[in-house]
N, C-alpha and C positions, 0 to 999 in steps of 0.2 A: 508363644508367648514373646512379646515384642523384647528386642534389647533395651536395657535400662538406658535413658539419655544420658546419665552421668549424674554425679554429685557436685554440688557447689560448696565451696571451702574458702576460708580466709586463709591464706597462706603466705609466707613471706617467698619471694621469687628472686634466686639469684642468677644472674649471667655472669660468665667470664669470656673473655677471649684473649689471643695471644698477641701482643704488640707485633707489628712489622711481618707477620706471618706470610702474607700474600708476597712481599717482596723476598722473604727468604724461599719461598717455594720456587719463583724465578731463578734465584741464583743456585739452589741447591736443594733438589727435590728429596734427596735422600735425609739430608739434615732436617727439612721440615717434617718428614715423616717421624723423625726421632722426637722433635721438639713436641709434636702433636700428641704422640703416645705419652709421653712423659708429663704433658700437660693433663691430660686425663686421669693418668694415674695417680697424681698429685691432689687433684680434685677430687675424685672418689675417697681416697684415704680420709681428706679432713671433712667432706660431707657426711661420711659415715660416722667420723669421731664426734661429730656434732649433732646428730641425730637427724641428719637431712636425708633426702632421696635425689640421686641424679636421675632426670627424667630422660635427657637428651643430650647428645653430644656430636651434633653437626659438624665436620671439618674442624676448625680451631676453635670452636665455640663450645660452651655447656650450659645447660639449664638445669638447675637444682631447686628444690622446693624444701622449706622448713615449716614447722607447725609454729614459730614464733621468730619475731624480728630478731629478739636477741641472740638466738641461735645462729640465724643467718648471719648477722654483724661479727660474733665470734669467728665463725667459721672463715669469713672473708680476712679478717686480720690474721689469723693463724696461717692461712694459705698465703698471703703476702709476705708474712715475716718468713715463712719456710722457704719461700722462693728467692728470698734476699740476695743470696751468695750465687744463684743460677743467671749469669748474665744472660743466656739466650732466651730464657724462658721469662718474660715480663707480662703480666697479665693486667687487663683493665676489667673491674668488677663493677657492676651495677646491681642494687638491691631495691625492691618495692614491696610494699605490703598491700595484697589486694585480693578481692572477691574473684575467685576462677572456676572453672567447670573442670573436675576431674573425670576423665572417661577414658576406661582401660588405661593404657599407658600414656595418654596425652594430657596436656595442661594446657586449657584454652582461655582466653578471654583478654580485656583490656589490661588487666593486671600484667600478664606476661608481655604484652606490647610495651607498657611503659618502662618495665624492667630493663627490657632489650635497648630502647631508646636512651635511658640513663647511661648505660654502660659505655657508651663512645666519648661520654663527658668526662670519664675519670683520667687523670693523667697515667702515663705509664708506671704500674707498680702501686697504682692508686686505687681508691674507693669512692663511689658516688650513690647515694642514698636518695629517697624521696622523703618529702615532709611526714608521711606516716611512718615512716621507719625510724625518722629522726626523734620524732615525739615518743617512740615507745621505748628508745635506748638512752635518751638525754640525760636521763639520771646517772648513768656511768661517769664517775668522775675521770676514769682512766681514759675516756674518749674526747677527741677535740674535732669539732666540727667548723668547715668554712663555707658559709653560704654563697651559692654559685648564682642565686637569684632566681627567679621564674623563668622556666626555659619552654619555649614552645616546641613540643616533639611532634614528629611526623604521624600522621594518622591518630593522634590522641586529641580530644575535644578542646581541653583546656590547659594553660599553660601549667607545668608542674613544678613546684618550689624543689631544688636541689641542693644537696651539700655535699662537700668533699669530707669523706671521715677517715682519721687516723688514730693511732694510740697516741697518748699526751706525752710520753717520756721523751726526756732529751732535749725539747726545744728551749727553755729556758736558759741554761748555761750558755749556749750558744748567743743568745741575744744580751746577755749579761756582757760576755766577753767583747761583743760589737760595741755595746755601750761604752765600755771601758776605752776600746782603741779610737772612738769618735773623740772621747773626751781629750785624749793624748792628742789626737789631730787638731784640735781646737788650739792646741798650744801651737804647732806647727803653722796653722792657719793665720794665728796672730802674727807670728814671726814674719810670715810671708807678705803680709800687709805693710810690717814695717820695713821690710826690703824695699817693697815697692816704692815706697816713700823717699828713700835714701838712694842716692848717686853712688854706687858701688863698681868696681870692675867687673865686668861679666854680668850683670845684673839681669839681662834678658836671659841670657843660657840657665842662671840659677833659678829664676822664676818658672821658666816652663818647664826645669828638672822637677822642681818640687811640686809644680801642678800636676805633672805626669804621675808621681810618687803618691802624692796625698791620698787617691782614691784607694791605693793599694794597702796604706796604712789604716785607713777608715774602715775599708771593707766595702762589699758590693753595696750600693745605694737601693738596691730591692733584691728579693729571693725569686730567683727563677729557676726553673727546671729545663735542663738540655736535652732534647731528643733528636733522633736521625730519621728521615723520611727517604726512600727512593724513589725518583722519578719513573715514567713508563721508557725512557730511554737510559736508564741505569745509573743515573748521576745521583749521589748521596748528598741529601740537602740537610743541613743544621738547624734546627728550630728551637725556640725557648718559650716557655709560658710562664706567666706571673698573674698573680691577683686571681680573682674569682667573680663569676656573674655571667652576663650574655658575651658570646665572644665577640672579640674586636680584632681582626687580623690586619697587620701592617706589612705592608710591601715596601721596604725601604729602596733607595737608588742603588747605586751599583758598590762603593765602597763601603762595606760592613763588616762588623767582628761581633759577634754575641756577646763575648766576654771583655775583649780589649775595648769594645765600643762603651762598656759601663765605666771604663776607666778614662775615659777622654772626658773632659769638661766641656768640651763643644759638641759631644754627641748627644748629650742628653741633658745639658746645663740647666734647664729650667724645670728638670723632674718630671717630664712629661710622661715617661714610662710608668712611674710611680703613681702619679696624678690618676691615669685612665685604669690602673689596676686595681683602683679602690672600687671601681663599678664595674669591672668587665675582667674576662679571662683575655689577657693580651698576648697574643701570638705574632711572633715575628721570627723571620728567618734569615740566613745568610744565603743570599742568590748563588749559584753555581759559579765556581771561580774564584770565590771569595771567603773571607773569614774562616771557620770551621767547616764548610761544605767543601765537596771534591774541588780541588783547584785544577787539575789536569783535565780541562774541558775545551772544547772549540766551538761549540754550538751556542751562541748568545742570541739568536732570532728571538722574534716575539713569541713563536709557539715554543719554544725552550723556556721561556721566562713562565709562560702561562703554565707549563707543565711542573715548575718548581712549585707555585702557589698550588696546583691540584693535589701534588703529593703531600703537602703538608696537611692540607685540610684533610683529606682523606685518611692521612696516619692518625690524626687526632679524634676521628670520626665526627667532624663538624657538618651538620646538615644544612644549618642555617646561620649566617652570621654577618656582622658589620664589617665592611672591607674599604681600608684606608690605603692610599697610595701618595707616596712624597717623592718630588722632584723625577728622576729618572723611573721611579717604580709607577708613576701615574698612568701611562699607557699601558702598563701590565695590567692594573687594576681595571681599567675600561674594558681591554680585551677578556678579561676571565668573566666580568659581571656580563658582558655580552654573550659570551657561550655559555655561561652558567647561571640565569637569572633568577630560576628556583631557589638558588641556594643563598644568594644577596639579599641582605635587608635595606641597608642603606650604604651610600658610598661616600666617601670623603677623599677630594683630591687637591693636593696642595702643592704649590709652586711647579706646576708641569702642565705641558699642553698635549694635544693629540699626536705628539712625538715630531722630531725634526723633519721628517719627510713632508708632514702636513704644514709644518712652518714654511718650509721650502715653497711651496705652492701658495701659500696665502700672502707670504711676506711679512709674517709673524716670527722672526726668527730672534734668537737669544742675542741680546745686545751686545755682548761679548765675544761671540762665536761665528765667524764667517766661514763660508766653505772652506777657502784656502785654508785658514787657521786651524779648523779642525783637522785637514788632511795632515798639516806639518806635525800636529801634536800627536796624532795616532801613530806617525811615523817614529816620532821622538820616543813615544812611551814603548813602542817596540823593540826599538834598537839600543836606548840608552836609558832606561827604567833607573838605573843604578846611579845615575847622575843626578846631584841637588838640585839642578837646574830645571830637569824635567819635571820632578816632583813639584819644584816651586811654581812652575806653570799650572799644574792643577790645582795647587791652592790658590792661585791667583783667581782662576777662573770660579771657584767653588766660593770662595770667600776674600773677594778682593779688600772688603771693608775691615778685615782682621788686623789687629795690632801684631807686633814682633812676637811676643809671647804666644799667642792663638796661631801665628803661623807656624811655629815650631811644633806645638802640638797636633796641628793637623799633618805637618811633614811626617811626624812620627805614626800617627795614625793610618795615614795612607801606605806607608811602608809596611806594617804589619797585615792590613786588610787585604792585600793582594800582591801582584807581582804585574810587570810590565806588559807581558803577554794576555793577561785578563782585562789590565784596563783597557788596552788597544783593541782587543777583541771586543769587547763589551760595547767600547765607544763606536766602533766601526759598523756593528750589526745595529746599535740603536739608532744613527743617523740614517737608517733606511725604514724606519717603524712611521707609519701612518695609520691611526687608529679613528678617523673622521667617520668612516661609515659605522663601526662599532659604536661610537658615540651617540650617532643619530638613533641608533635602535635601542637605547637604552631608556627604560620606563621605571627608574627606580628613584627615590628621594636622594637627591645628590648635592653636596654642599663643596663648591670650588674656592680655594684660598689662595691668594696671590699677597706678595709684600711689596710695599710701593718703592722701595729702596733695594729690591731684589736685582741684582746686577749681573747674576748667572742666567735667570731666565727671563726675567723681565714680568709685566704685567699683561702684555698683549697675549701671550699664547695662552694663560689661563682663563683669560677672559674670553677668547676665541672658543676654547673648549668648553665652557659654561653654555655659549650661545647655540652649541651643537646638540647639548642634551635638554631634552625638552623638560621645562619645568626646574632646571636646575638654578640653585641660589649661589650668588656670586659676590665675595667680600673680599675687600682688599684691607690689610694690617698697616696702617699707616705708620711708617717709619721703620719697618719691620725690612730686614736682608732676607736673604735666601733661606739660611739655616735656621733663622728666628720663624720666618713664616711657615716654614716646614714641620713647627711643632714646638721649636724651642722659643717660645714667648708665651708668656701667660694669658695674653689676650686670645692667642691661636688656640689654647688648652681650654679655656673656658668657651669658645666659640664651639668648638668640636663637641664638648660634652654637652651644650645644650642641645646641639643638633642630634646628637645620638639619642638624646632622652626623648626625641619628638617621635612623630608616626612613622611606621614603614611602610606607608602607602601613601 
């Protein structure tokens, strides 16, 4: 008698995996084994308690099934709550409701694949569910869902609507406190405006000091989650996520700081991060040597910069995403897209060229940086970074149009974002970068943006970069400086949003 082919069932499929497990395995194999075993133990406990069945547990993953979506969601919430105090064991969970084939100890079908592909979209310690699951549990008042948009999943025919799911308790008091702090800060802002109009001793220093402290009194301008990824050469990279929707990965220039940057009026003065977080899961990171990432590094080459991007998108499980680069981050984006074209949907390249090496060959050099000046600048940063004059040189290059208050703010930000060795090493390596050939190989929808008043990079470099990329669109933001055209201008923000809403081919 032939063996039964199996039985089809409508089941809720729950996938879990351990955040950072691969990196932990490379660092400490014994610790990785302990984390894997504890993961399996916790999953089996909660799945059994909620009437489910653990079907498989390969490596750092588990696959479980439930008779109802509600039981699967309750299990996921209980599991994440139980692990809240275990810093080493953070999970991503994905849940889908679908028709599957049960055959012996196997569960087969597209429903399994969908759940597996949804799981990497969850933030560390988070849960993502498909539209069918959300429709089954949405009547539960204690649940809160954040739409992530319709996501194209690998080997799945049609895009799937995805939601980030959590228990609803505890969010409103924070928002209320934040609203009160913002109302208080409005009083400070009014006083600041009055101070700006009145001539008083040390007015510039007072204005700069208040401007730096005001964001701390108000609170962070957007909610972001901080995580860490480890590159293939062992460098720990800090990344932040905000918003929900199709992923948008931002590769910033060199001087970055995920938390202090939000407190700098010049870093995001137009609110671009919050703007793009309305429609996207916005991902950004501190490059090696800066911000919250590892500071003690010496390799700032193009390959190293690409490894930073690879580590972050792999840690978040992003399979396909839009990619944007600003200023010194532009060549990195070009190189990553050339090496991984299957993962990038669209490119946005702002205020940058194919690299200084390319500019030297073509004559499209930064209007404010000659080779001799660059060499002297790197030497000064390496030997006398603590001197205010050295940091003032950096401000003059990045924002020559800044007023005195803005200069003081930038001086503070550059001081906390990195040290002289990082600035010198990054600048020296950047001077050798040339992604001309990589740009010519791209076949992706690409938007290149420049500012007509960009005194740091100019217009020629971005224009030449656009000419190298087949079909690239080139736009000049009239009257925009380097910082503004990189994203700190409402016109740039609208232009980028319209482009990202367009086709991916």
